[in-house]
One Martini backbone bead per residue (centre of mass of N, CA, C, O) as a GRO file, in nm:
protein
  284
    1MET     BB    1  -0.877  -0.757   1.343
    2LEU     BB    2  -0.708  -0.834   1.043
    3ILE     BB    3  -0.389  -1.001   0.985
    4PHE     BB    4  -0.167  -1.032   0.705
    5SER     BB    5   0.100  -1.268   0.753
    6ASP     BB    6   0.452  -1.371   0.668
    7LYS     BB    7   0.777  -1.487   0.724
    8ARG     BB    8   0.866  -1.517   0.419
    9CYS     BB    9   0.909  -1.196   0.379
   10LEU     BB   10   1.208  -1.212   0.537
   11ALA     BB   11   1.418  -1.362   0.328
   12TYR     BB   12   1.513  -1.079   0.236
   13GLU     BB   13   1.825  -0.879   0.181
   14ALA     BB   14   1.987  -0.547   0.192
   15LEU     BB   15   2.248  -0.385   0.272
   16GLY     BB   16   2.122  -0.072   0.384
   17HIS     BB   17   1.831  -0.103   0.320
   18PRO     BB   18   1.523   0.035   0.401
   19GLU     BB   19   1.388  -0.237   0.292
   20ARG     BB   20   1.342  -0.425   0.565
   21ALA     BB   21   1.256  -0.691   0.761
   22LYS     BB   22   1.199  -0.534   1.037
   23ARG     BB   23   0.944  -0.389   0.957
   24VAL     BB   24   0.773  -0.653   1.005
   25SER     BB   25   0.880  -0.803   1.257
   26ARG     BB   26   0.838  -0.569   1.464
   27THR     BB   27   0.538  -0.518   1.404
   28GLU     BB   28   0.429  -0.792   1.470
   29LYS     BB   29   0.522  -0.809   1.763
   30HIS     BB   30   0.380  -0.557   1.865
   31LEU     BB   31   0.086  -0.642   1.793
   32ARG     BB   32   0.077  -0.909   1.947
   33ASP     BB   33   0.140  -0.789   2.228
   34ARG     BB   34  -0.092  -0.552   2.227
   35HIS     BB   35  -0.310  -0.752   2.040
   36PRO     BB   36  -0.435  -1.058   2.117
   37ASP     BB   37  -0.727  -1.027   1.961
   38TRP     BB   38  -0.605  -1.035   1.705
   39LYS     BB   39  -0.605  -1.166   1.379
   40TRP     BB   40  -0.408  -1.441   1.190
   41PRO     BB   41  -0.450  -1.541   0.900
   42THR     BB   42  -0.437  -1.745   0.648
   43PHE     BB   43  -0.274  -1.783   0.316
   44GLU     BB   44  -0.230  -1.734  -0.030
   45ALA     BB   45  -0.086  -1.703  -0.305
   46ALA     BB   46  -0.075  -1.556  -0.584
   47VAL     BB   47  -0.171  -1.612  -0.899
   48GLU     BB   48  -0.117  -1.561  -1.224
   49ALA     BB   49  -0.406  -1.467  -1.294
   50ASP     BB   50  -0.394  -1.228  -1.103
   51LEU     BB   51  -0.132  -1.081  -1.207
   52LEU     BB   52  -0.239  -1.046  -1.515
   53ARG     BB   53  -0.423  -0.797  -1.459
   54ALA     BB   54  -0.144  -0.599  -1.419
   55HIS     BB   55   0.050  -0.793  -1.582
   56SER     BB   56   0.285  -0.928  -1.773
   57VAL     BB   57   0.444  -1.201  -1.872
   58SER     BB   58   0.727  -1.070  -1.901
   59HIS     BB   59   0.739  -0.965  -1.612
   60LEU     BB   60   0.722  -1.235  -1.460
   61GLU     BB   61   0.977  -1.345  -1.593
   62ARG     BB   62   1.178  -1.122  -1.501
   63LEU     BB   63   1.152  -1.182  -1.187
   64GLN     BB   64   1.328  -1.469  -1.256
   65VAL     BB   65   1.580  -1.297  -1.316
   66ALA     BB   66   1.930  -1.263  -1.226
   67GLU     BB   67   1.864  -0.929  -1.220
   68HIS     BB   68   1.875  -0.618  -1.173
   69PHE     BB   69   1.659  -0.336  -1.205
   70ASP     BB   70   1.790  -0.126  -1.001
   71ALA     BB   71   1.943   0.058  -0.757
   72ASP     BB   72   1.676  -0.004  -0.559
   73THR     BB   73   1.608  -0.288  -0.727
   74ALA     BB   74   1.660  -0.600  -0.647
   75TYR     BB   75   1.762  -0.909  -0.687
   76HIS     BB   76   1.608  -1.203  -0.544
   77GLU     BB   77   1.585  -1.497  -0.431
   78GLY     BB   78   1.240  -1.549  -0.471
   79ILE     BB   79   1.079  -1.277  -0.531
   80TYR     BB   80   0.833  -1.378  -0.680
   81GLU     BB   81   0.714  -1.543  -0.442
   82VAL     BB   82   0.704  -1.317  -0.231
   83ALA     BB   83   0.527  -1.116  -0.394
   84SER     BB   84   0.291  -1.316  -0.429
   85LEU     BB   85   0.234  -1.340  -0.127
   86ALA     BB   86   0.173  -1.041  -0.076
   87CYS     BB   87  -0.065  -1.039  -0.274
   88GLY     BB   88  -0.231  -1.254  -0.126
   89ALA     BB   89  -0.278  -1.083   0.127
   90SER     BB   90  -0.441  -0.860  -0.017
   91LEU     BB   91  -0.664  -1.041  -0.128
   92ALA     BB   92  -0.757  -1.146   0.148
   93ALA     BB   93  -0.826  -0.866   0.265
   94ALA     BB   94  -1.041  -0.796   0.057
   95GLY     BB   95  -1.226  -1.033   0.122
   96ALA     BB   96  -1.268  -0.960   0.421
   97ALA     BB   97  -1.397  -0.686   0.370
   98MET     BB   98  -1.646  -0.800   0.212
   99ALA     BB   99  -1.719  -0.971   0.489
  100GLY     BB  100  -1.675  -0.726   0.733
  101SER     BB  101  -1.366  -0.665   0.774
  102ASN     BB  102  -1.086  -0.556   0.909
  103ALA     BB  103  -0.790  -0.531   0.686
  104PHE     BB  104  -0.431  -0.619   0.702
  105ALA     BB  105  -0.129  -0.603   0.509
  106LEU     BB  106   0.177  -0.743   0.649
  107MET     BB  107   0.408  -0.678   0.403
  108ARG     BB  108   0.667  -0.789   0.174
  109PRO     BB  109   0.680  -0.611  -0.068
  110PRO     BB  110   0.594  -0.350  -0.204
  111GLY     BB  111   0.384  -0.197  -0.498
  112HIS     BB  112   0.306   0.107  -0.625
  113HIS     BB  113   0.554   0.121  -0.849
  114ALA     BB  114   0.459  -0.106  -1.012
  115GLU     BB  115   0.442  -0.188  -1.333
  116ARG     BB  116   0.341  -0.378  -1.583
  117GLN     BB  117   0.679  -0.384  -1.694
  118LYS     BB  118   0.795  -0.277  -1.394
  119ALA     BB  119   1.046  -0.266  -1.165
  120MET     BB  120   1.032  -0.040  -0.872
  121GLY     BB  121   1.077   0.111  -0.577
  122PHE     BB  122   1.082  -0.188  -0.422
  123CYS     BB  123   0.892  -0.302  -0.657
  124TYR     BB  124   0.718  -0.589  -0.833
  125ILE     BB  125   0.414  -0.593  -0.733
  126ASN     BB  126   0.080  -0.465  -0.771
  127HIS     BB  127  -0.136  -0.518  -0.531
  128VAL     BB  128  -0.366  -0.301  -0.554
  129ALA     BB  129  -0.423  -0.345  -0.855
  130VAL     BB  130  -0.498  -0.639  -0.840
  131CYS     BB  131  -0.738  -0.596  -0.646
  132ALA     BB  132  -0.905  -0.406  -0.820
  133LEU     BB  133  -0.933  -0.594  -1.071
  134ALA     BB  134  -1.057  -0.833  -0.921
  135ALA     BB  135  -1.312  -0.689  -0.820
  136LEU     BB  136  -1.423  -0.613  -1.098
  137ALA     BB  137  -1.431  -0.911  -1.209
  138LYS     BB  138  -1.646  -0.987  -0.961
  139GLY     BB  139  -1.867  -0.720  -0.981
  140ILE     BB  140  -1.754  -0.469  -0.882
  141SER     BB  141  -1.822  -0.135  -0.976
  142ARG     BB  142  -1.655   0.026  -0.732
  143VAL     BB  143  -1.307   0.126  -0.696
  144ALA     BB  144  -1.091   0.253  -0.440
  145VAL     BB  145  -0.777   0.428  -0.417
  146TRP     BB  146  -0.583   0.508  -0.123
  147ASP     BB  147  -0.278   0.714  -0.118
  148PHE     BB  148  -0.044   0.806   0.165
  149ASP     BB  149   0.214   0.800   0.054
  150ALA     BB  150   0.497   0.995  -0.006
  151HIS     BB  151   0.476   0.841  -0.272
  152HIS     BB  152   0.398   0.805  -0.582
  153GLY     BB  153   0.178   0.571  -0.754
  154ASN     BB  154   0.265   0.513  -1.062
  155GLY     BB  155   0.168   0.222  -1.112
  156THR     BB  156  -0.125   0.248  -1.032
  157GLU     BB  157  -0.197   0.469  -1.228
  158ALA     BB  158  -0.116   0.324  -1.493
  159ILE     BB  159  -0.308   0.075  -1.456
  160LEU     BB  160  -0.590   0.246  -1.384
  161SER     BB  161  -0.598   0.415  -1.619
  162GLY     BB  162  -0.923   0.414  -1.762
  163VAL     BB  163  -1.069   0.236  -1.561
  164GLY     BB  164  -1.363   0.117  -1.512
  165GLY     BB  165  -1.455   0.172  -1.168
  166ALA     BB  166  -1.189   0.337  -1.110
  167LEU     BB  167  -1.000   0.492  -0.835
  168TYR     BB  168  -0.727   0.730  -0.794
  169VAL     BB  169  -0.577   0.844  -0.477
  170SER     BB  170  -0.312   1.090  -0.411
  171VAL     BB  171  -0.071   1.160  -0.147
  172HIS     BB  172   0.231   1.362  -0.202
  173GLN     BB  173   0.550   1.437  -0.252
  174VAL     BB  174   0.661   1.767  -0.386
  175PRO     BB  175   0.942   1.680  -0.447
  176CYS     BB  176   0.983   1.331  -0.563
  177TYR     BB  177   0.979   1.021  -0.574
  178PRO     BB  178   0.929   0.968  -0.925
  179GLY     BB  179   0.797   1.253  -1.048
  180THR     BB  180   0.497   1.213  -1.019
  181GLY     BB  181   0.177   1.345  -0.966
  182LEU     BB  182   0.109   1.657  -1.058
  183VAL     BB  183  -0.165   1.565  -1.194
  184SER     BB  184  -0.487   1.537  -1.293
  185LYS     BB  185  -0.669   1.246  -1.445
  186ALA     BB  186  -0.954   1.145  -1.470
  187ASN     BB  187  -0.926   0.863  -1.243
  188CYS     BB  188  -0.675   1.051  -1.138
  189ARG     BB  189  -0.590   1.184  -0.814
  190ASN     BB  190  -0.380   1.460  -0.723
  191PHE     BB  191  -0.191   1.553  -0.403
  192PRO     BB  192   0.032   1.772  -0.353
  193VAL     BB  193   0.319   1.803  -0.123
  194ALA     BB  194   0.523   1.986   0.044
  195PRO     BB  195   0.805   1.999   0.192
  196GLU     BB  196   0.814   2.082   0.518
  197GLY     BB  197   0.531   2.121   0.619
  198ASP     BB  198   0.235   2.168   0.750
  199PRO     BB  199   0.054   1.931   0.907
  200ALA     BB  200  -0.227   2.065   0.884
  201GLU     BB  201  -0.217   2.087   0.572
  202HIS     BB  202  -0.185   1.789   0.516
  203ILE     BB  203  -0.452   1.704   0.647
  204ARG     BB  204  -0.633   1.873   0.466
  205ILE     BB  205  -0.555   1.722   0.206
  206LEU     BB  206  -0.636   1.443   0.298
  207GLU     BB  207  -0.934   1.514   0.340
  208GLU     BB  208  -0.991   1.591   0.050
  209SER     BB  209  -0.917   1.313  -0.069
  210TRP     BB  210  -1.129   1.150   0.094
  211ARG     BB  211  -1.373   1.289  -0.037
  212GLU     BB  212  -1.322   1.173  -0.317
  213VAL     BB  213  -1.374   0.884  -0.238
  214LEU     BB  214  -1.668   0.922  -0.130
  215HIS     BB  215  -1.791   1.052  -0.388
  216PHE     BB  216  -1.764   0.780  -0.557
  217GLU     BB  217  -1.905   0.542  -0.412
  218PRO     BB  218  -1.777   0.286  -0.312
  219GLU     BB  219  -1.763  -0.073  -0.253
  220LEU     BB  220  -1.438  -0.040  -0.238
  221VAL     BB  221  -1.149   0.006  -0.025
  222LEU     BB  222  -0.806   0.079  -0.103
  223VAL     BB  223  -0.505   0.099   0.103
  224SER     BB  224  -0.208   0.278   0.069
  225ALA     BB  225   0.003   0.236   0.346
  226GLY     BB  226   0.216   0.501   0.412
  227PHE     BB  227   0.479   0.592   0.668
  228ASP     BB  228   0.673   0.826   0.515
  229ALA     BB  229   0.510   1.095   0.625
  230TYR     BB  230   0.679   1.107   0.859
  231GLU     BB  231   0.881   1.324   1.040
  232HIS     BB  232   1.116   1.068   1.087
  233ASP     BB  233   1.179   0.993   0.813
  234PRO     BB  234   1.476   0.914   0.625
  235ILE     BB  235   1.352   0.961   0.296
  236THR     BB  236   1.186   1.216   0.382
  237GLN     BB  237   0.992   1.558   0.399
  238MET     BB  238   0.777   1.521   0.625
  239SER     BB  239   0.508   1.599   0.906
  240LEU     BB  240   0.377   1.372   1.032
  241ARG     BB  241   0.227   1.248   1.307
  242MET     BB  242   0.139   0.984   1.479
  243ASN     BB  243  -0.166   1.075   1.533
  244ASP     BB  244  -0.243   1.116   1.231
  245PHE     BB  245  -0.280   0.810   1.169
  246ARG     BB  246  -0.522   0.779   1.352
  247THR     BB  247  -0.704   0.969   1.193
  248LEU     BB  248  -0.717   0.805   0.934
  249GLY     BB  249  -0.852   0.562   1.070
  250GLN     BB  250  -1.107   0.716   1.164
  251TRP     BB  251  -1.219   0.779   0.889
  252MET     BB  252  -1.256   0.482   0.810
  253ALA     BB  253  -1.449   0.405   1.046
  254ALA     BB  254  -1.683   0.612   0.955
  255ASN     BB  255  -1.679   0.427   0.712
  256LYS     BB  256  -1.887   0.151   0.580
  257THR     BB  257  -1.705   0.068   0.373
  258PRO     BB  258  -1.529  -0.161   0.245
  259THR     BB  259  -1.195  -0.214   0.396
  260MET     BB  260  -0.850  -0.204   0.306
  261ALA     BB  261  -0.497  -0.261   0.394
  262LEU     BB  262  -0.151  -0.182   0.298
  263LEU     BB  263   0.183  -0.205   0.299
  264GLU     BB  264   0.424   0.016   0.215
  265GLY     BB  265   0.576   0.245   0.343
  266GLY     BB  266   0.823   0.288   0.600
  267TYR     BB  267   1.153   0.365   0.772
  268SER     BB  268   1.111   0.390   1.057
  269ASP     BB  269   1.152   0.277   1.386
  270ASP     BB  270   0.830   0.364   1.436
  271LEU     BB  271   0.643   0.176   1.271
  272PRO     BB  272   0.485   0.008   1.480
  273GLU     BB  273   0.339   0.261   1.606
  274LEU     BB  274   0.210   0.368   1.347
  275VAL     BB  275   0.039   0.124   1.280
  276GLU     BB  276  -0.112   0.112   1.545
  277ALA     BB  277  -0.250   0.388   1.530
  278PHE     BB  278  -0.405   0.330   1.271
  279LEU     BB  279  -0.556   0.069   1.365
  280GLU     BB  280  -0.691   0.187   1.615
  281GLY     BB  281  -0.857   0.405   1.468
  282TRP     BB  282  -1.008   0.194   1.285
  283ASN     BB  283  -1.107  -0.005   1.538
  284ASP     BB  284  -1.301   0.192   1.714
   0.00000   0.00000   0.00000
């Protein structure tokens, strides 16, 4: 297992905000202590040419203006550089996956809400969309994004909608922020899940969504791994148990398609153990 992480992503913080630095710092410590054989390669930040595959020039310029984006998404000094570094981790993980390794990007900020010209929902740059478009530009013919975060990845859907060779599949709570992902269309398949539902039904829907990914026969699978569908997450109302995330990893392990995953949401204090369960299932 390769894990791409960098302590520079811990540099910003907003008092009381659920997307806090210890999400990554505690998870990194837990994984290093528990799995000393896992590798932690170095990597470079994504460059502007990478980012412009998914975002406009004006968006990248706006990320460097010292004004808050919305009530949930604050401006932080250097956030453009930190988000570019997180995107670089995802690109490195995608490259490692194509080279035959299981690879996870353990970084912040998350990305799947970021639209082409808008930062929102704790997200500034859409890492998974950048990776998908980069893979297609490099000659990979079919790329699938599987998003099991509790929130719909509105930004990923908007950026990849209608893109030849790309498939976006999302399982998410409805009703919930950002209020999108109610129906499927073209190459974007949405699987809404009611809040506080039966975890077995949630797993059944996740399995159906995973079959959509496999049916596409992708050459590369990119996973937006959000752990806020956990039963004890403080900002959602979903019901997955810790071992259910191990099951998701096991499905990925059974599929031999090159696959990478990156951290999206997940705000419980149990995040280190949730990530570990997922990665252990995938690495078995």
